[in-house]
C-alpha positions as CSV (number, residue, x, y, z in Angstrom):
1,M,-51.2,34.5,145.7
2,G,-49.6,31.2,144.7
3,N,-52.7,30.2,142.7
4,Q,-52.7,33.6,140.9
5,T,-49.0,33.2,140.1
6,R,-49.7,29.7,138.6
7,T,-52.7,31.1,136.6
8,V,-50.6,34.0,135.2
9,K,-47.7,31.6,134.3
10,S,-50.2,29.3,132.7
11,K,-51.6,32.1,130.6
12,I,-48.1,33.2,129.6
13,A,-47.2,29.7,128.6
14,T,-50.4,29.5,126.5
15,V,-49.6,32.8,124.8
16,V,-46.0,31.8,124.2
17,A,-47.1,28.5,122.7
18,S,-49.6,30.2,120.5
19,A,-47.0,32.7,119.4
20,T,-44.6,29.9,118.7
21,L,-47.2,28.1,116.6
22,I,-48.1,31.3,114.7
23,G,-44.4,32.0,114.1
24,A,-43.8,28.5,112.9
25,T,-46.8,28.8,110.6
26,L,-45.6,32.1,109.2
27,A,-42.1,30.7,108.8
28,S,-43.6,27.8,106.9
29,V,-45.6,30.1,104.6
30,S,-42.5,32.2,104.1
31,A,-40.5,29.2,103.2
32,T,-43.0,27.8,100.7
33,A,-44.3,31.1,99.3
34,G,-42.7,32.0,96.0
35,T,-41.7,35.1,94.0
36,A,-43.6,36.4,91.0
37,L,-41.8,38.5,88.3
38,V,-44.6,40.5,86.8
39,G,-45.0,42.8,83.8
40,G,-41.8,42.7,81.8
41,R,-41.2,41.5,78.2
42,L,-39.8,38.0,78.4
43,I,-37.1,36.8,76.0
44,D,-37.1,33.2,77.1
45,G,-34.0,31.9,75.3
46,Y,-35.7,29.8,72.7
47,G,-35.5,32.5,70.1
48,H,-39.2,32.9,69.5
49,Q,-41.4,36.0,69.7
50,P,-40.9,37.6,73.1
51,I,-43.8,37.4,75.6
52,A,-45.3,40.8,76.5
53,N,-46.6,41.5,80.1
54,S,-45.1,38.3,81.3
55,V,-45.6,36.5,84.6
56,I,-42.9,34.1,86.0
57,L,-43.7,32.2,89.1
58,V,-40.7,31.0,91.1
59,E,-40.8,28.7,94.1
60,D,-37.9,26.9,95.9
61,G,-35.5,28.1,93.2
62,V,-37.4,26.6,90.3
63,I,-39.6,28.2,87.7
64,Q,-43.1,26.9,88.3
65,E,-45.1,28.5,85.5
66,V,-44.7,31.2,82.8
67,G,-47.6,33.2,81.4
68,T,-48.9,36.7,81.1
69,V,-50.8,39.0,83.4
70,S,-54.0,38.1,81.6
71,T,-53.5,34.3,81.7
72,L,-51.6,33.6,84.9
73,P,-52.8,35.0,88.2
74,V,-50.2,35.4,91.0
75,P,-51.0,32.9,93.8
76,Q,-51.7,34.3,97.3
77,G,-48.6,34.7,99.4
78,Y,-46.2,35.2,96.5
79,E,-43.9,38.2,96.7
80,V,-44.4,40.3,93.6
81,V,-41.4,41.9,91.9
82,S,-42.4,44.3,89.1
83,T,-40.5,44.0,85.9
84,E,-42.6,46.6,84.1
85,G,-40.6,48.5,81.4
86,M,-37.9,45.8,81.4
87,D,-36.7,43.0,79.2
88,V,-36.4,39.7,81.1
89,L,-33.9,37.1,80.0
90,P,-32.3,33.9,81.2
91,G,-29.2,34.4,83.2
92,L,-26.2,34.8,80.9
93,W,-23.5,32.2,80.3
94,E,-19.8,33.3,80.1
95,N,-18.4,30.4,78.2
96,H,-14.7,31.2,78.4
97,A,-13.6,32.7,81.7
98,H,-10.4,32.5,83.7
99,L,-11.3,33.1,87.4
100,M,-7.7,32.9,88.4
101,L,-7.0,36.1,86.5
102,N,-8.3,39.6,87.2
103,G,-7.0,41.7,84.3
104,H,-3.4,42.0,85.5
105,A,-1.0,42.5,82.6
106,D,2.1,40.5,83.8
107,Y,1.5,36.8,84.3
108,S,5.1,36.2,85.3
109,H,4.4,38.4,88.3
110,W,0.7,37.5,88.9
111,H,1.1,33.7,89.1
112,P,3.8,33.4,91.8
113,T,2.4,36.4,93.8
114,Y,-1.2,35.3,94.0
115,M,-1.1,31.5,93.5
116,D,-1.7,31.0,97.2
117,R,-4.7,33.4,97.2
118,F,-6.5,32.0,94.1
119,A,-9.0,30.0,96.2
120,S,-9.3,32.5,99.1
121,E,-9.4,35.9,97.3
122,I,-8.9,35.9,93.5
123,M,-11.4,33.4,92.2
124,P,-14.2,34.3,94.7
125,A,-13.8,37.9,93.6
126,S,-14.0,37.0,90.0
127,A,-17.1,34.9,90.7
128,V,-19.1,37.6,92.5
129,Q,-18.1,40.1,89.8
130,L,-19.5,37.8,87.1
131,L,-22.7,37.2,89.1
132,L,-23.4,40.9,89.5
133,A,-22.9,41.4,85.8
134,G,-25.7,39.0,85.1
135,I,-23.6,35.9,84.6
136,T,-25.4,33.0,86.3
137,S,-23.3,30.2,84.7
138,A,-19.7,30.3,83.7
139,R,-17.2,27.9,82.2
140,D,-13.8,28.4,84.0
141,L,-11.3,27.0,81.5
142,G,-8.0,26.7,83.1
143,A,-6.9,26.9,86.8
144,P,-5.3,24.8,89.5
145,L,-7.4,21.7,90.3
146,D,-7.8,22.1,94.0
147,A,-8.7,25.8,93.8
148,S,-11.2,25.1,91.0
149,I,-13.0,22.4,92.9
150,S,-12.9,24.4,96.1
151,V,-14.5,27.5,94.6
152,K,-17.1,25.5,92.6
153,S,-18.1,23.6,95.7
154,R,-18.3,26.6,97.9
155,I,-20.6,28.4,95.4
156,E,-22.8,25.3,95.2
157,S,-23.1,25.1,99.0
158,G,-23.9,28.8,99.2
159,E,-20.8,29.6,101.2
160,I,-19.8,32.2,98.6
161,P,-21.7,33.9,95.9
162,G,-21.1,33.4,92.2
163,P,-22.4,31.8,89.0
164,R,-22.7,28.1,88.8
165,L,-19.3,27.0,87.6
166,F,-18.4,24.4,85.0
167,V,-14.7,23.9,85.6
168,S,-11.9,22.3,83.6
169,G,-9.1,22.5,86.2
170,P,-5.7,22.4,84.5
171,F,-5.2,22.5,80.7
172,I,-4.1,19.2,79.1
173,Q,-1.3,19.8,76.6
174,H,1.8,18.3,75.2
175,E,4.2,20.1,77.5
176,P,3.5,22.9,80.0
177,Y,5.0,26.3,79.3
178,P,7.8,27.3,81.8
179,N,6.6,27.8,85.4
180,T,3.0,26.9,84.6
181,D,2.8,23.2,85.6
182,F,0.5,24.1,88.6
183,Y,-2.4,24.7,86.1
184,R,-1.1,23.0,82.9
185,W,-0.5,19.2,82.7
186,G,1.7,17.7,80.1
187,V,1.0,14.3,78.4
188,D,3.9,11.9,77.8
189,N,2.0,9.1,76.1
190,P,-1.5,7.8,75.5
191,A,-1.7,6.0,78.8
192,D,-0.5,9.2,80.6
193,G,-3.2,11.2,78.8
194,R,-5.9,8.8,79.9
195,R,-4.6,8.8,83.5
196,K,-4.7,12.6,83.7
197,V,-8.1,12.9,82.3
198,K,-9.4,10.2,84.7
199,K,-7.8,12.1,87.6
200,L,-9.6,15.3,86.6
201,A,-12.9,13.4,86.1
202,D,-12.6,11.7,89.5
203,A,-11.9,15.1,91.1
204,G,-15.2,16.4,89.8
205,V,-14.4,18.7,86.8
206,D,-17.1,19.3,84.3
207,I,-15.1,19.7,81.1
208,I,-11.7,19.0,79.7
209,K,-9.5,21.8,78.2
210,L,-7.1,20.6,75.5
211,I,-4.5,22.8,73.8
212,D,-1.6,22.3,71.5
213,Q,-3.2,19.0,70.4
214,D,-1.3,19.3,67.1
215,K,2.0,19.0,69.2
216,M,0.9,15.7,70.6
217,T,1.0,12.4,68.7
218,L,-2.4,11.5,67.2
219,E,-2.6,8.6,69.7
220,E,-2.0,10.9,72.7
221,A,-4.6,13.5,71.6
222,Q,-7.1,10.8,70.7
223,A,-6.6,9.1,74.1
224,V,-7.4,12.4,75.9
225,V,-10.7,12.9,73.9
226,D,-11.8,9.3,74.2
227,E,-11.2,9.1,78.0
228,A,-13.1,12.4,78.5
229,H,-16.0,11.1,76.5
230,K,-15.9,7.8,78.4
231,H,-16.5,9.9,81.6
232,G,-19.2,11.9,80.0
233,L,-17.1,15.0,79.7
234,K,-17.0,17.4,76.7
235,V,-13.7,18.6,75.3
236,V,-12.9,22.2,74.4
237,A,-9.8,22.8,72.4
238,H,-7.7,25.8,71.2
239,S,-7.8,26.8,67.6
240,H,-4.8,29.1,67.4
241,R,-3.2,27.2,64.5
242,P,-4.6,25.5,61.4
243,D,-3.1,22.2,62.6
244,E,-4.8,22.5,66.0
245,I,-8.1,22.7,64.2
246,R,-7.3,19.9,61.8
247,R,-6.2,17.6,64.6
248,G,-9.1,18.7,66.8
249,I,-11.7,17.8,64.1
250,E,-9.9,14.4,63.6
251,I,-10.0,13.4,67.2
252,G,-13.6,14.6,67.8
253,V,-13.4,17.7,70.1
254,D,-16.7,19.2,70.9
255,N,-15.9,23.0,71.1
256,F,-13.1,25.1,69.6
257,E,-12.0,28.3,71.5
258,H,-10.9,31.6,70.0
259,T,-10.7,32.7,66.3
260,G,-6.9,32.1,66.3
261,L,-4.5,32.1,63.3
262,T,-2.9,35.3,64.7
263,T,-2.6,37.9,61.8
264,A,-3.5,35.5,58.9
265,P,-6.4,37.0,57.0
266,E,-8.6,33.8,57.0
267,Y,-8.9,30.1,57.6
268,P,-7.3,27.9,54.9
269,A,-9.7,26.3,52.4
270,D,-9.0,22.8,53.6
271,V,-9.9,23.7,57.1
272,M,-13.2,25.2,56.0
273,E,-14.0,22.0,54.1
274,L,-13.3,20.0,57.2
275,L,-15.5,22.2,59.3
276,K,-18.3,22.0,56.8
277,E,-18.0,18.2,56.7
278,R,-18.2,18.1,60.5
279,T,-21.1,20.4,60.8
280,A,-23.0,18.5,58.2
281,T,-23.0,15.4,60.5
282,G,-24.7,17.2,63.5
283,R,-26.2,14.7,66.0
284,V,-24.6,11.8,64.2
285,A,-21.2,13.1,65.3
286,G,-22.4,13.5,68.9
287,G,-24.0,17.0,68.5
288,P,-23.3,20.3,66.9
289,L,-19.7,21.6,66.6
290,F,-19.5,24.5,68.9
291,W,-17.1,27.5,68.6
292,T,-16.4,30.3,71.1
293,P,-14.7,33.0,69.0
294,T,-13.7,35.5,71.9
295,V,-13.4,38.5,69.6
296,E,-14.2,41.4,71.9
297,G,-10.9,41.9,73.5
298,L,-9.1,42.0,70.1
299,W,-11.7,44.3,68.5
300,N,-11.9,46.8,71.3
301,Y,-8.2,46.9,72.2
302,D,-7.4,50.1,70.2
303,L,-10.5,51.7,71.5
304,T,-9.5,51.0,75.0
305,V,-6.0,52.5,74.4
306,A,-7.7,55.6,72.9
307,N,-10.1,55.9,75.9
308,P,-8.9,53.8,78.9
309,E,-11.6,55.3,81.2
310,K,-13.4,52.0,81.5
311,L,-10.4,50.5,83.2
312,D,-11.1,52.9,86.1
313,S,-14.5,51.3,86.8
314,E,-14.7,50.1,90.3
315,C,-16.9,47.1,89.4
316,W,-13.8,44.9,89.2
317,H,-12.6,45.9,92.6
318,R,-15.3,44.0,94.5
319,G,-13.8,41.1,96.6
320,L,-10.2,42.1,96.0
321,E,-7.8,43.4,98.6
322,P,-6.7,47.0,98.3
323,S,-3.1,45.9,97.6
324,T,-4.3,43.6,94.8
325,I,-6.3,46.4,93.2
326,A,-3.3,48.7,93.3
327,D,-1.1,46.0,91.7
328,I,-3.6,45.4,88.9
329,K,-3.9,49.2,88.3
330,A,-0.1,49.6,88.1
331,S,0.2,46.8,85.6
332,I,-2.1,48.5,83.1
333,E,-1.1,52.1,83.5
334,E,0.1,52.1,79.9
335,P,-2.5,50.1,78.1
336,G,-0.9,50.7,74.7
337,Q,2.5,49.3,75.7
338,L,1.7,45.8,76.9
339,A,3.8,42.9,75.6
340,Y,0.6,40.8,75.7
341,T,-1.1,42.9,73.0
342,Q,1.8,43.4,70.6
343,L,0.0,41.7,67.7
344,T,-3.5,42.8,68.6
345,P,-3.7,45.8,66.2
346,L,-2.7,43.5,63.3
347,R,-5.2,40.9,64.2
348,K,-8.2,43.2,64.3
349,P,-8.6,43.6,60.5
350,T,-8.8,39.8,60.2
351,L,-11.6,39.3,62.7
352,K,-14.7,40.0,60.6
353,R,-13.6,37.6,57.9
354,K,-12.8,34.8,60.3
355,F,-16.0,35.3,62.2
356,Q,-18.0,35.2,59.0
357,Q,-16.2,32.1,57.8
358,L,-17.2,30.3,61.0
359,R,-20.8,31.4,60.6
360,D,-20.7,30.2,57.0
361,A,-19.3,26.8,58.1
362,G,-22.4,26.2,60.3
363,V,-20.7,26.0,63.7
364,V,-22.8,26.9,66.7
365,M,-21.3,29.9,68.3
366,L,-21.1,30.6,72.0
367,V,-20.5,33.9,73.8
368,G,-17.3,33.7,75.7
369,T,-14.6,36.3,76.2
370,D,-11.3,35.0,77.8
371,S,-12.5,37.1,80.7
372,G,-9.7,37.8,83.2
373,I,-6.8,38.3,80.7
374,P,-5.1,41.7,80.7
375,M,-7.5,44.6,80.8
376,K,-10.5,42.3,80.5
377,F,-12.5,42.4,83.7
378,H,-15.2,40.0,84.7
379,C,-17.8,42.7,85.2
380,Q,-17.4,44.0,81.7
381,S,-16.3,41.3,79.3
382,T,-19.5,39.4,78.4
383,W,-21.7,42.3,77.5
384,N,-18.9,43.8,75.4
385,E,-18.6,40.5,73.5
386,M,-22.3,40.6,72.7
387,D,-22.1,44.2,71.7
388,V,-19.4,43.5,69.2
389,W,-21.3,40.5,67.8
390,V,-24.4,42.6,67.2
391,N,-23.0,46.0,66.2
392,V,-19.8,44.9,64.4
393,M,-20.3,41.3,63.2
394,N,-24.0,41.9,62.3
395,V,-25.4,39.0,64.4
396,D,-29.1,39.3,65.1
397,P,-29.6,40.3,68.7
398,M,-31.9,37.4,69.4
399,K,-29.2,35.0,68.1
400,A,-26.6,36.7,70.3
401,I,-28.8,36.2,73.3
402,R,-29.3,32.5,72.5
403,A,-25.5,32.1,72.2
404,A,-25.2,33.6,75.7
405,T,-28.0,31.5,77.2
406,Y,-29.6,28.5,75.5
407,W,-26.6,27.2,73.6
408,G,-24.2,27.2,76.5
409,A,-26.6,24.9,78.4
410,V,-27.0,22.7,75.4
411,M,-23.2,22.3,74.9
412,M,-22.7,21.4,78.5
413,G,-25.6,18.9,78.4
414,V,-27.7,20.8,81.1
415,S,-30.4,22.3,78.9
416,D,-33.0,20.5,81.0
417,K,-32.0,22.6,84.0
418,W,-30.8,25.9,82.7
419,G,-30.5,28.2,79.6
420,T,-34.1,29.2,79.2
421,V,-36.9,30.8,81.3
422,S,-39.4,28.0,81.2
423,A,-41.3,25.8,83.7
424,G,-39.2,23.2,85.4
425,K,-35.9,25.0,84.9
426,Y,-33.9,26.6,87.8
427,A,-34.7,30.2,88.2
428,D,-31.7,31.9,86.7
429,I,-33.2,35.2,85.4
430,I,-31.9,38.7,84.7
431,A,-33.7,41.9,83.6
432,V,-32.7,45.2,82.1
433,K,-34.6,48.5,81.7
434,G,-35.4,49.0,78.0
435,D,-35.4,47.2,74.7
436,V,-32.4,44.9,74.7
437,L,-33.2,43.7,71.1
438,R,-32.6,47.2,69.9
439,H,-29.9,48.2,72.3
440,I,-27.9,45.1,73.2
441,N,-25.4,47.1,75.3
442,L,-28.2,47.7,77.9
443,L,-26.6,44.5,79.3
444,S,-23.7,46.7,80.5
445,R,-26.0,47.6,83.4
446,V,-28.1,44.7,84.4
447,D,-30.8,45.8,86.8
448,F,-32.0,42.5,88.2
449,V,-30.2,39.3,88.8
450,M,-31.8,36.1,90.2
451,K,-30.0,32.8,90.5
452,N,-31.7,29.7,91.9
453,G,-34.6,32.0,93.0
454,V,-32.3,34.2,95.1
455,V,-32.2,37.8,94.1
456,Y,-28.6,39.2,94.1
457,K,-29.3,42.5,92.4
458,Q,-32.4,44.6,92.2
459,D,-33.0,48.1,90.9
460,G,-29.4,48.1,89.7
461,R,-27.9,47.6,93.2
462,A,-26.3,44.6,94.7
463,V,-28.5,42.9,97.4
464,E,-25.8,42.8,100.1
465,S,-27.7,40.6,102.4
466,A,-27.7,37.9,99.7
467,L,-24.0,38.3,99.1
């Protein structure tokens, strides 16, 4: 009886050992096997002819090869995801977002009420909303430093879902507006400007946000830009006033934000000449001059007032507490009566002219939206901007897609990693059903979202296990 028991135990141990070995082998295969996106038309971000019947091989979060069904066989063990009938694109970039904001119309209420919840609730909610809208990279331009670095780091570690973030932390400006010094830092002199930029750089920001540079002394503004460039950081700057643009060009900022100039019909002639001189230098001046015009919110404002139904979409609820959702809803109950938008109807007629002037000047435009400001939700803003570019401003759809993919990566100096669907890049890929070059607003319902090889949305539904 004892010998039989020992024999049975020995057999069981052998079976268990074999099963463990098989399990380990399967786990190893599962860990190394990749994903193949097969069949869709690929718009790779370079602006060339799309690739029909594409095959994209992804392994360990990186694109291994790109080809077609007739030239690139899918290796054994790869999971095949059909993209038949779809347009496949690089993940979108939102180049001007505010994750600390979620569409609430009253900042004087929002900031003190939610400041302590920016890192725990508000910014993570904004991040996941962006990701599910097909935004795999975002520039967050203006937020408290600790909250910015915390959310960025937690996304990078996989603790929370969201696009890869390029954060500025606090604005740098001459003097903070009342009650905003928790996310706006004033500069008293050139040395102070350098200290504050160094503090941001040491904390781990990716970009410096400069505003009101025309209110600073030339020496102060120049010190901010020079210190940023010393640390390898690009500088984005507001362009709300002609002197902001003039000063920004003089000190060498890399990227202007917004169309600006409130209700003025166009940019002054001398500003246009300065822009053309700067764009004529290109790489000699450190690269192209970039501009993020953020026109959608202004253009669509009266349409939103006439039909506010889009404000009822539940896409912007994700990640927010019920009380937060109710608070935001209450703040925008009367979308046509917001103090924030008093001048917006007067600004709309100036947008086409200013947008065209920027194109004529030769700046490289980026898709960005001011996402998060009143009535502009993170799940809606980016595709709306692209729609206005194509269907109002007459931008070629392929160029609009490049402005929302390739050029953002170039501006941030990371085009070797992101911005196109090509071998060696990280697998940030989206797909939509239909022809996005004919119907750009198909991006309003992205059907497939992959970031770093992880699928977060498939068949138009969030993959909850990944979130």
